LOLOFI-189818 format. One record per residue (C-alpha): residue number from 1; residue in three letters; x, y negated, z. Coordinates in steps of 0.5 Angstrom, whole numbers, plus 500, padded with zeros to 3 digits. Each point is the difference from the previous one (the first is absolute). Example, Ala and Ser with C-alpha at 12.3 -4.5 7.8 and 13.67 -1.06 7.14 Angstrom:
BEGIN
SITE|1|Ala|525|509|516
SITE|2|Ser|502|493|498
//
This chain:
BEGIN
SITE|1|Met|224|442|541
SITE|2|Gln|502|499|493
SITE|3|Ser|495|499|494
SITE|4|Ile|499|504|494
SITE|5|Gln|500|497|493
SITE|6|Arg|496|504|495
SITE|7|Ile|500|498|493
SITE|8|Asn|495|501|494
SITE|9|Val|495|503|505
SITE|10|Glu|494|504|497
SITE|11|Lys|494|504|504
SITE|12|Arg|504|506|499
SITE|13|Leu|507|498|501
SITE|14|Ser|506|495|500
SITE|15|Asp|505|500|495
SITE|16|Val|505|498|505
SITE|17|Ala|501|499|508
SITE|18|Val|505|496|503
SITE|19|Tyr|502|502|507
SITE|20|Asn|506|499|504
SITE|21|Gly|505|498|494
SITE|22|Val|497|506|496
SITE|23|Ala|496|500|494
SITE|24|Tyr|496|506|499
SITE|25|Leu|497|501|493
SITE|26|Ala|494|504|498
SITE|27|Gly|501|505|494
SITE|28|Gln|501|496|494
SITE|29|Ile|497|503|493
SITE|30|Pro|501|498|493
SITE|31|Glu|495|495|497
SITE|32|Asp|500|503|493
SITE|33|Ala|499|508|501
SITE|34|Ser|501|501|493
SITE|35|Leu|507|499|500
SITE|36|Asp|505|506|501
SITE|37|Met|504|501|506
SITE|38|Thr|506|495|499
SITE|39|Gly|495|495|498
SITE|40|Gln|495|501|506
SITE|41|Thr|506|500|505
SITE|42|Glu|503|494|497
SITE|43|Gln|493|496|501
SITE|44|Val|500|503|507
SITE|45|Leu|507|497|502
SITE|46|Ser|498|494|497
SITE|47|Ile|494|499|505
SITE|48|Ile|504|502|506
SITE|49|Asp|505|495|498
SITE|50|Gln|494|495|500
SITE|51|Leu|497|502|507
SITE|52|Leu|507|500|503
SITE|53|Glu|501|493|498
SITE|54|Val|493|498|503
SITE|55|Ala|503|504|506
SITE|56|Gly|506|496|500
SITE|57|Thr|505|505|498
SITE|58|Asn|503|504|494
SITE|59|Lys|502|507|498
SITE|60|Ser|507|499|503
SITE|61|Arg|496|501|507
SITE|62|Ile|496|506|499
SITE|63|Leu|501|505|505
SITE|64|Met|496|506|498
SITE|65|Ala|497|502|493
SITE|66|Gln|495|505|499
SITE|67|Ile|498|502|493
SITE|68|Phe|494|504|498
SITE|69|Ile|500|503|493
SITE|70|Ser|495|504|496
SITE|71|Asn|505|505|497
SITE|72|Met|507|501|502
SITE|73|Ala|501|502|493
SITE|74|Glu|500|492|499
SITE|75|Phe|505|499|506
SITE|76|Asp|506|498|495
SITE|77|Ala|495|495|496
SITE|78|Met|498|497|507
SITE|79|Asn|508|499|502
SITE|80|Lys|501|497|494
SITE|81|Ala|496|494|502
SITE|82|Trp|502|501|507
SITE|83|Asp|508|500|499
SITE|84|Ala|499|493|495
SITE|85|Trp|496|497|506
SITE|86|Val|503|502|506
SITE|87|Asp|505|495|504
SITE|88|Gln|507|503|498
SITE|89|Gly|504|501|507
SITE|90|Asn|493|499|504
SITE|91|Ala|497|507|497
SITE|92|Pro|495|501|506
SITE|93|Pro|498|507|503
SITE|94|Arg|495|503|495
SITE|95|Ala|495|506|500
SITE|96|Thr|497|503|494
SITE|97|Val|494|505|500
SITE|98|Glu|496|502|495
SITE|99|Ala|492|499|501
SITE|100|Arg|494|499|497
SITE|101|Leu|498|493|500
SITE|102|Ala|493|497|501
SITE|103|Asn|500|498|492
SITE|104|Pro|502|506|496
SITE|105|Asn|503|495|495
SITE|106|Phe|505|497|505
SITE|107|Lys|506|503|500
SITE|108|Val|504|497|505
SITE|109|Glu|498|496|507
SITE|110|Ile|506|497|504
SITE|111|Val|500|498|508
SITE|112|Val|505|496|503
SITE|113|Thr|502|497|506
SITE|114|Ala|505|494|500
SITE|115|Ala|503|495|506
SITE|116|Val|498|493|499
//
């Protein structure tokens, strides 16, 4: 049986679980909820980059992205940051939905799964 590697383990969750060559990231949220949608998205994507690196992979190997935004009217502002960040030629399958997030000041939460 293969082992499961967990990264940044806390009482409630881990930021990443790596199993069988796949890294599963928990939903990542901005550190500064006062930023606008583009700023929050940039911050979340930076956190994802860091976690993927710790897991031994990178954004070019993302298998799936799930994006939760608090207001679909800000879809274009989120995409501004996403389009600048996503690895050209390796854009992953993606779903974007409007959702009420845990903190009403959060505008975006992103979940990714990546090959290691």
